[in-house]
N, C-alpha and C positions, 0 to 999 in steps of 0.2 A: 485679523486673519481673513484672507480671501477664500471664498468658497471654492474657486478653481484649484487652490493649493491643497484642499482637504476634501474635495468632493469625491463622489463615488469612483470616478476614473483614477484619480490620484491614489485613493486607498487601494483600489484593485491592483494598480501597478506596484505599489509597495508590497502587497500580499504576494504577487507573482515573483518579485525580486527576492523576497525573504524565502519563499518556497524554493526557488532555484538555488540560492546560497546554501540552504539547509540540505537539500538533496545532493548538491555537489559534495558537501562534507560527508554525508552518509555514504555516498558512492565511493569516495576515496577510502574511507575506513573499511567498507565491505570488501573492496577489491584487495586492499593491502592485507587484511586480517583473515578473510574468509574465501577469497577468490569467488566473489558473488556480486551480482549486479543488484540494483534496487528493485528491478522488476522480478528477479528471481526470489529475492527476499519477500516481496509482496505475495508471490504465489505460495512460497513455503509457509508463511505466517497465516495464510488463509486456508490451508489444508488442516483439517482436524487432526489432533495428535493421536487419537486412539481409534479412528474409524476412517471410512472413505468419504469422498465427496464427488458428485457428478461434475463433469466439465461445465455443463450449463449453469450449475449452481455456483461454481467457482468464478465463472465469468461475472456474476452479479456483484462480487466482492472486490474485483480488481479493475484496473483501467487498461485493458488490452483487448484487441479484437480476438475473435474465435481462432483465426489462423495463427496469430501471434502467440496465443496461449498454447496451441497445439505444438508449435515449433519449440517454445520454451520448455514445455513439459517433456518433449523428446530429449532435449539437451540434459535436463535434470535427471531423466531416466538413464541416459547413457553414463552419467556421473554416479549412478547408484543412489540417488537421493529420493526418488519417488518410484512407485510402481503403478502401472496402468493396466486395467483389465475391463472387459465388457461388464456392463451392469447385469447382474443375474436376474433382476426383475424386468429389465427392458433391454434386450440385446442391442438396440440402436444406440443406447447410451454408453459412455465410457466413464469409469470411475478411476480416481487417483487416490493414492495413500502415500504417506511418508514411510520411508525405510528407517531403520535405526540410525543409519548415517545421516539421513535427511533431518531426523528429529534432533540429533546432536548438533548439526550445523544450524538449525533453526534456533536452538537455545542460545548458542554462542553469538549468533548474529543479532538476536533479540537484545542481548545485553549491550552489544555495540550500538544498536539503534537507540536504546534508552539513554546511553551515555551521551551520544551526540545531541539528541533532542534536549535532554536536561541541561547540557552545557549551553545550548542556544537560548534557553529560557532563564538562565541564572539571574539576570537583571530584574526579573519580575517577582513581585511578592505573591503570596497565595491569593490575596485580594485581587491583584492585577490579573492573575490567571483565571479566577472566577469571572471577572468582568469581561475579559477577552473571550472566554468560552461562550458567555451569554451573548455578546455582540456578534460573534461569528455565527452562532446558532440562529440568530435572527435572519441571516442571509439565506441559509439552507432551505427553509420551507419555500421561500420565493423561487429558488432555483428549481425545486421539484415541480412547482406549478408551471414555471416557464418551460421545463422539459415536456410536461404533459401537453402543453399547448402546441408543441412542435410535432407531436405524433398524430 
């Protein structure tokens, strides 16, 4: 086995391709079954089901810019899935919460997400999953350190 075939760049490329394939499958199911994008799902799944969350706190959980999140939340609000209001403790902040319809959509799309992800991992044993989780987990702390070095 040559290191260039299995080195960090090759592994990274495989991870990207796998992520893209899985995201494409998820997007197709979300669109067909829920009229929802993956970004919309990501936002819905990160809003607490029984309380509100501030925009800035939501931004920490998702991969969108502040302006992209604002636009997406406006679309979700127009569809009756979320409600936005000023933060009562700090009028500069905006809070968002799920409506009953948003919670219902989140539940259904969560099941779809789980089905697609489980299907993608059917070839792995429990031991494989534990090992994969541990290996990928070794990469994350380094990335946090790398991000800190950039700021």
